[in-house]
PyMOL Python script that loads the backbone (N, CA, C, O; Angstrom):
from pymol import cmd

cmd.read_pdbstr("""\
ATOM      1  N   MET A   1     -67.623  19.728 -74.089  1.00  0.00           N
ATOM      2  CA  MET A   1     -68.008  18.339 -73.842  1.00  0.00           C
ATOM      3  C   MET A   1     -68.620  18.219 -72.445  1.00  0.00           C
ATOM      4  O   MET A   1     -68.060  18.716 -71.469  1.00  0.00           O
ATOM      5  N   GLN A   2     -69.752  17.567 -72.362  1.00  0.00           N
ATOM      6  CA  GLN A   2     -70.451  17.447 -71.090  1.00  0.00           C
ATOM      7  C   GLN A   2     -70.182  16.084 -70.458  1.00  0.00           C
ATOM      8  O   GLN A   2     -70.298  15.046 -71.109  1.00  0.00           O
ATOM      9  N   ALA A   3     -69.822  16.110 -69.186  1.00  0.00           N
ATOM     10  CA  ALA A   3     -69.581  14.857 -68.474  1.00  0.00           C
ATOM     11  C   ALA A   3     -70.922  14.211 -68.125  1.00  0.00           C
ATOM     12  O   ALA A   3     -71.874  14.893 -67.746  1.00  0.00           O
ATOM     13  N   ILE A   4     -70.979  12.906 -68.256  1.00  0.00           N
ATOM     14  CA  ILE A   4     -72.188  12.179 -67.886  1.00  0.00           C
ATOM     15  C   ILE A   4     -72.017  11.697 -66.450  1.00  0.00           C
ATOM     16  O   ILE A   4     -71.081  10.965 -66.129  1.00  0.00           O
ATOM     17  N   THR A   5     -72.936  12.122 -65.601  1.00  0.00           N
ATOM     18  CA  THR A   5     -72.886  11.704 -64.205  1.00  0.00           C
ATOM     19  C   THR A   5     -73.711  10.438 -64.063  1.00  0.00           C
ATOM     20  O   THR A   5     -74.857  10.379 -64.507  1.00  0.00           O
ATOM     21  N   THR A   6     -73.133   9.448 -63.456  1.00  0.00           N
ATOM     22  CA  THR A   6     -73.854   8.198 -63.227  1.00  0.00           C
ATOM     23  C   THR A   6     -74.136   8.067 -61.743  1.00  0.00           C
ATOM     24  O   THR A   6     -73.228   8.171 -60.918  1.00  0.00           O
ATOM     25  N   LEU A   7     -75.391   7.840 -61.408  1.00  0.00           N
ATOM     26  CA  LEU A   7     -75.793   7.612 -60.022  1.00  0.00           C
ATOM     27  C   LEU A   7     -75.937   6.111 -59.832  1.00  0.00           C
ATOM     28  O   LEU A   7     -76.524   5.422 -60.667  1.00  0.00           O
ATOM     29  N   VAL A   8     -75.398   5.613 -58.729  1.00  0.00           N
ATOM     30  CA  VAL A   8     -75.424   4.176 -58.476  1.00  0.00           C
ATOM     31  C   VAL A   8     -76.255   3.889 -57.238  1.00  0.00           C
ATOM     32  O   VAL A   8     -76.078   4.523 -56.199  1.00  0.00           O
ATOM     33  N   CYS A   9     -77.153   2.938 -57.355  1.00  0.00           N
ATOM     34  CA  CYS A   9     -77.947   2.521 -56.202  1.00  0.00           C
ATOM     35  C   CYS A   9     -77.015   1.896 -55.168  1.00  0.00           C
ATOM     36  O   CYS A   9     -76.284   0.958 -55.488  1.00  0.00           O
ATOM     37  N   PRO A  10     -77.029   2.400 -53.935  1.00  0.00           N
ATOM     38  CA  PRO A  10     -76.126   1.875 -52.910  1.00  0.00           C
ATOM     39  C   PRO A  10     -76.484   0.460 -52.455  1.00  0.00           C
ATOM     40  O   PRO A  10     -75.679  -0.203 -51.801  1.00  0.00           O
ATOM     41  N   LEU A  11     -77.676   0.000 -52.794  1.00  0.00           N
ATOM     42  CA  LEU A  11     -78.125  -1.299 -52.311  1.00  0.00           C
ATOM     43  C   LEU A  11     -77.933  -2.431 -53.310  1.00  0.00           C
ATOM     44  O   LEU A  11     -77.683  -3.572 -52.921  1.00  0.00           O
ATOM     45  N   CYS A  12     -78.049  -2.116 -54.602  1.00  0.00           N
ATOM     46  CA  CYS A  12     -77.927  -3.190 -55.594  1.00  0.00           C
ATOM     47  C   CYS A  12     -76.993  -2.827 -56.745  1.00  0.00           C
ATOM     48  O   CYS A  12     -76.756  -3.639 -57.639  1.00  0.00           O
ATOM     49  N   GLU A  13     -76.465  -1.606 -56.718  1.00  0.00           N
ATOM     50  CA  GLU A  13     -75.469  -1.146 -57.684  1.00  0.00           C
ATOM     51  C   GLU A  13     -75.964  -1.010 -59.123  1.00  0.00           C
ATOM     52  O   GLU A  13     -75.165  -1.048 -60.058  1.00  0.00           O
ATOM     53  N   HIS A  14     -77.270  -0.854 -59.305  1.00  0.00           N
ATOM     54  CA  HIS A  14     -77.778  -0.462 -60.620  1.00  0.00           C
ATOM     55  C   HIS A  14     -77.337   0.966 -60.882  1.00  0.00           C
ATOM     56  O   HIS A  14     -77.226   1.762 -59.949  1.00  0.00           O
ATOM     57  N   GLU A  15     -77.086   1.297 -62.134  1.00  0.00           N
ATOM     58  CA  GLU A  15     -76.634   2.644 -62.482  1.00  0.00           C
ATOM     59  C   GLU A  15     -77.741   3.419 -63.201  1.00  0.00           C
ATOM     60  O   GLU A  15     -78.476   2.869 -64.021  1.00  0.00           O
ATOM     61  N   TYR A  16     -77.838   4.693 -62.876  1.00  0.00           N
ATOM     62  CA  TYR A  16     -78.841   5.567 -63.483  1.00  0.00           C
ATOM     63  C   TYR A  16     -78.189   6.878 -63.874  1.00  0.00           C
ATOM     64  O   TYR A  16     -77.262   7.341 -63.209  1.00  0.00           O
ATOM     65  N   GLU A  17     -78.677   7.480 -64.961  1.00  0.00           N
ATOM     66  CA  GLU A  17     -78.132   8.758 -65.419  1.00  0.00           C
ATOM     67  C   GLU A  17     -78.904   9.943 -64.862  1.00  0.00           C
ATOM     68  O   GLU A  17     -78.425  11.074 -64.931  1.00  0.00           O
ATOM     69  N   GLU A  18     -80.097   9.704 -64.307  1.00  0.00           N
ATOM     70  CA  GLU A  18     -80.910  10.791 -63.760  1.00  0.00           C
ATOM     71  C   GLU A  18     -81.324  10.460 -62.341  1.00  0.00           C
ATOM     72  O   GLU A  18     -81.646   9.316 -62.018  1.00  0.00           O
ATOM     73  N   GLU A  19     -81.310  11.491 -61.491  1.00  0.00           N
ATOM     74  CA  GLU A  19     -81.663  11.288 -60.088  1.00  0.00           C
ATOM     75  C   GLU A  19     -83.094  10.792 -59.931  1.00  0.00           C
ATOM     76  O   GLU A  19     -83.375   9.945 -59.084  1.00  0.00           O
ATOM     77  N   ARG A  20     -84.007  11.330 -60.761  1.00  0.00           N
ATOM     78  CA  ARG A  20     -85.402  10.906 -60.609  1.00  0.00           C
ATOM     79  C   ARG A  20     -85.582   9.419 -60.920  1.00  0.00           C
ATOM     80  O   ARG A  20     -86.438   8.761 -60.328  1.00  0.00           O
ATOM     81  N   LYS A  21     -84.781   8.890 -61.843  1.00  0.00           N
ATOM     82  CA  LYS A  21     -84.874   7.460 -62.154  1.00  0.00           C
ATOM     83  C   LYS A  21     -84.342   6.630 -60.990  1.00  0.00           C
ATOM     84  O   LYS A  21     -84.903   5.585 -60.659  1.00  0.00           O
ATOM     85  N   LEU A  22     -83.262   7.095 -60.373  1.00  0.00           N
ATOM     86  CA  LEU A  22     -82.733   6.398 -59.209  1.00  0.00           C
ATOM     87  C   LEU A  22     -83.746   6.426 -58.071  1.00  0.00           C
ATOM     88  O   LEU A  22     -83.964   5.411 -57.409  1.00  0.00           O
ATOM     89  N   ARG A  23     -84.367   7.581 -57.838  1.00  0.00           N
ATOM     90  CA  ARG A  23     -85.374   7.685 -56.773  1.00  0.00           C
ATOM     91  C   ARG A  23     -86.547   6.745 -57.038  1.00  0.00           C
ATOM     92  O   ARG A  23     -87.032   6.087 -56.117  1.00  0.00           O
ATOM     93  N   ARG A  24     -87.009   6.676 -58.296  1.00  0.00           N
ATOM     94  CA  ARG A  24     -88.119   5.786 -58.642  1.00  0.00           C
ATOM     95  C   ARG A  24     -87.721   4.336 -58.371  1.00  0.00           C
ATOM     96  O   ARG A  24     -88.507   3.556 -57.834  1.00  0.00           O
ATOM     97  N   HIS A  25     -86.498   3.990 -58.747  1.00  0.00           N
ATOM     98  CA  HIS A  25     -85.998   2.638 -58.508  1.00  0.00           C
ATOM     99  C   HIS A  25     -85.976   2.326 -57.009  1.00  0.00           C
ATOM    100  O   HIS A  25     -86.395   1.245 -56.594  1.00  0.00           O
ATOM    101  N   LEU A  26     -85.488   3.273 -56.196  1.00  0.00           N
ATOM    102  CA  LEU A  26     -85.441   3.061 -54.746  1.00  0.00           C
ATOM    103  C   LEU A  26     -86.840   2.853 -54.185  1.00  0.00           C
ATOM    104  O   LEU A  26     -87.050   1.987 -53.337  1.00  0.00           O
ATOM    105  N   MET A  27     -87.797   3.647 -54.657  1.00  0.00           N
ATOM    106  CA  MET A  27     -89.166   3.527 -54.160  1.00  0.00           C
ATOM    107  C   MET A  27     -89.768   2.170 -54.526  1.00  0.00           C
ATOM    108  O   MET A  27     -90.487   1.568 -53.728  1.00  0.00           O
ATOM    109  N   LYS A  28     -89.469   1.692 -55.735  1.00  0.00           N
ATOM    110  CA  LYS A  28     -90.070   0.438 -56.174  1.00  0.00           C
ATOM    111  C   LYS A  28     -89.366  -0.788 -55.596  1.00  0.00           C
ATOM    112  O   LYS A  28     -90.022  -1.740 -55.173  1.00  0.00           O
ATOM    113  N   ARG A  29     -88.033  -0.766 -55.576  1.00  0.00           N
ATOM    114  CA  ARG A  29     -87.275  -1.963 -55.227  1.00  0.00           C
ATOM    115  C   ARG A  29     -86.884  -2.066 -53.759  1.00  0.00           C
ATOM    116  O   ARG A  29     -86.810  -3.161 -53.202  1.00  0.00           O
ATOM    117  N   HIS A  30     -86.635  -0.921 -53.140  1.00  0.00           N
ATOM    118  CA  HIS A  30     -86.026  -0.962 -51.808  1.00  0.00           C
ATOM    119  C   HIS A  30     -86.816  -0.191 -50.754  1.00  0.00           C
ATOM    120  O   HIS A  30     -86.248   0.239 -49.751  1.00  0.00           O
ATOM    121  N   LEU A  31     -88.109  -0.014 -50.968  1.00  0.00           N
ATOM    122  CA  LEU A  31     -88.903   0.815 -50.078  1.00  0.00           C
ATOM    123  C   LEU A  31     -88.889   0.301 -48.639  1.00  0.00           C
ATOM    124  O   LEU A  31     -88.984   1.088 -47.698  1.00  0.00           O
ATOM    125  N   LYS A  32     -88.772  -1.007 -48.468  1.00  0.00           N
ATOM    126  CA  LYS A  32     -88.786  -1.557 -47.120  1.00  0.00           C
ATOM    127  C   LYS A  32     -87.433  -1.458 -46.412  1.00  0.00           C
ATOM    128  O   LYS A  32     -87.322  -1.786 -45.231  1.00  0.00           O
ATOM    129  N   SER A  33     -86.424  -1.013 -47.123  1.00  0.00           N
ATOM    130  CA  SER A  33     -85.097  -0.862 -46.537  1.00  0.00           C
ATOM    131  C   SER A  33     -85.048   0.337 -45.588  1.00  0.00           C
ATOM    132  O   SER A  33     -85.614   1.388 -45.890  1.00  0.00           O
ATOM    133  N   ASP A  34     -84.378   0.186 -44.450  1.00  0.00           N
ATOM    134  CA  ASP A  34     -84.233   1.280 -43.485  1.00  0.00           C
ATOM    135  C   ASP A  34     -83.512   2.466 -44.102  1.00  0.00           C
ATOM    136  O   ASP A  34     -83.839   3.615 -43.805  1.00  0.00           O
ATOM    137  N   ILE A  35     -82.532   2.197 -44.960  1.00  0.00           N
ATOM    138  CA  ILE A  35     -81.758   3.274 -45.580  1.00  0.00           C
ATOM    139  C   ILE A  35     -82.668   4.142 -46.442  1.00  0.00           C
ATOM    140  O   ILE A  35     -82.611   5.369 -46.371  1.00  0.00           O
ATOM    141  N   VAL A  36     -83.497   3.512 -47.244  1.00  0.00           N
ATOM    142  CA  VAL A  36     -84.380   4.257 -48.135  1.00  0.00           C
ATOM    143  C   VAL A  36     -85.413   5.026 -47.322  1.00  0.00           C
ATOM    144  O   VAL A  36     -85.720   6.172 -47.649  1.00  0.00           O
ATOM    145  N   ALA A  37     -85.949   4.424 -46.277  1.00  0.00           N
ATOM    146  CA  ALA A  37     -86.911   5.119 -45.422  1.00  0.00           C
ATOM    147  C   ALA A  37     -86.284   6.379 -44.828  1.00  0.00           C
ATOM    148  O   ALA A  37     -86.944   7.413 -44.735  1.00  0.00           O
ATOM    149  N   ALA A  38     -85.022   6.301 -44.429  1.00  0.00           N
ATOM    150  CA  ALA A  38     -84.323   7.464 -43.874  1.00  0.00           C
ATOM    151  C   ALA A  38     -84.139   8.542 -44.943  1.00  0.00           C
ATOM    152  O   ALA A  38     -84.301   9.729 -44.657  1.00  0.00           O
ATOM    153  N   LEU A  39     -83.802   8.139 -46.168  1.00  0.00           N
ATOM    154  CA  LEU A  39     -83.626   9.111 -47.249  1.00  0.00           C
ATOM    155  C   LEU A  39     -84.937   9.829 -47.556  1.00  0.00           C
ATOM    156  O   LEU A  39     -84.953  11.036 -47.794  1.00  0.00           O
ATOM    157  N   ILE A  40     -86.029   9.080 -47.548  1.00  0.00           N
ATOM    158  CA  ILE A  40     -87.333   9.678 -47.836  1.00  0.00           C
ATOM    159  C   ILE A  40     -87.700  10.652 -46.722  1.00  0.00           C
ATOM    160  O   ILE A  40     -88.230  11.729 -46.994  1.00  0.00           O
ATOM    161  N   ASP A  41     -87.426  10.289 -45.480  1.00  0.00           N
ATOM    162  CA  ASP A  41     -87.732  11.167 -44.353  1.00  0.00           C
ATOM    163  C   ASP A  41     -86.951  12.476 -44.435  1.00  0.00           C
ATOM    164  O   ASP A  41     -87.466  13.527 -44.056  1.00  0.00           O
ATOM    165  N   GLU A  42     -85.722  12.422 -44.923  1.00  0.00           N
ATOM    166  CA  GLU A  42     -84.917  13.632 -45.066  1.00  0.00           C
ATOM    167  C   GLU A  42     -85.567  14.625 -46.019  1.00  0.00           C
ATOM    168  O   GLU A  42     -85.462  15.835 -45.822  1.00  0.00           O
ATOM    169  N   ASP A  43     -86.228  14.127 -47.034  1.00  0.00           N
ATOM    170  CA  ASP A  43     -86.842  14.989 -48.035  1.00  0.00           C
ATOM    171  C   ASP A  43     -88.117  15.647 -47.530  1.00  0.00           C
ATOM    172  O   ASP A  43     -88.611  16.590 -48.147  1.00  0.00           O
ATOM    173  N   GLY A  44     -88.648  15.168 -46.430  1.00  0.00           N
ATOM    174  CA  GLY A  44     -89.881  15.731 -45.885  1.00  0.00           C
ATOM    175  C   GLY A  44     -91.092  14.922 -46.298  1.00  0.00           C
ATOM    176  O   GLY A  44     -91.003  14.044 -47.156  1.00  0.00           O
ATOM    177  N   PRO A  45     -92.211  15.219 -45.692  1.00  0.00           N
ATOM    178  CA  PRO A  45     -93.425  14.418 -45.908  1.00  0.00           C
ATOM    179  C   PRO A  45     -94.003  14.517 -47.317  1.00  0.00           C
ATOM    180  O   PRO A  45     -94.784  13.651 -47.712  1.00  0.00           O
ATOM    181  N   SER A  46     -93.646  15.543 -48.086  1.00  0.00           N
ATOM    182  CA  SER A  46     -94.248  15.714 -49.409  1.00  0.00           C
ATOM    183  C   SER A  46     -93.946  14.546 -50.345  1.00  0.00           C
ATOM    184  O   SER A  46     -94.754  14.244 -51.224  1.00  0.00           O
ATOM    185  N   THR A  47     -92.804  13.883 -50.176  1.00  0.00           N
ATOM    186  CA  THR A  47     -92.463  12.777 -51.070  1.00  0.00           C
ATOM    187  C   THR A  47     -93.236  11.509 -50.726  1.00  0.00           C
ATOM    188  O   THR A  47     -93.249  10.561 -51.512  1.00  0.00           O
ATOM    189  N   ARG A  48     -93.877  11.481 -49.567  1.00  0.00           N
ATOM    190  CA  ARG A  48     -94.646  10.293 -49.179  1.00  0.00           C
ATOM    191  C   ARG A  48     -96.099  10.360 -49.632  1.00  0.00           C
ATOM    192  O   ARG A  48     -96.820   9.366 -49.547  1.00  0.00           O
ATOM    193  N   GLY A  49     -96.530  11.511 -50.105  1.00  0.00           N
ATOM    194  CA  GLY A  49     -97.875  11.619 -50.626  1.00  0.00           C
ATOM    195  C   GLY A  49     -98.941  11.934 -49.600  1.00  0.00           C
ATOM    196  O   GLY A  49    -100.115  11.634 -49.816  1.00  0.00           O
ATOM    197  N   TYR A  50     -98.553  12.530 -48.492  1.00  0.00           N
ATOM    198  CA  TYR A  50     -99.576  12.986 -47.529  1.00  0.00           C
ATOM    199  C   TYR A  50     -99.222  14.313 -46.936  1.00  0.00           C
ATOM    200  O   TYR A  50     -99.969  14.840 -46.112  1.00  0.00           O
TER     201      TYR A  50
END
""", "prot")
cmd.dss("prot")
cmd.show_as("cartoon", "prot")
cmd.util.cbc("prot")
cmd.orient("prot")
């Protein structure tokens, strides 16, 4: 039996089953948030598209 991991948005508490869906949600809904900007910076410049 496989456990289902649920990822929760720390800003609005929406739940997602896949990390890529959570990341897409963060980019669309919370891009102007300082927290999200810091998370994107941690991943390096490739996620910003330049």
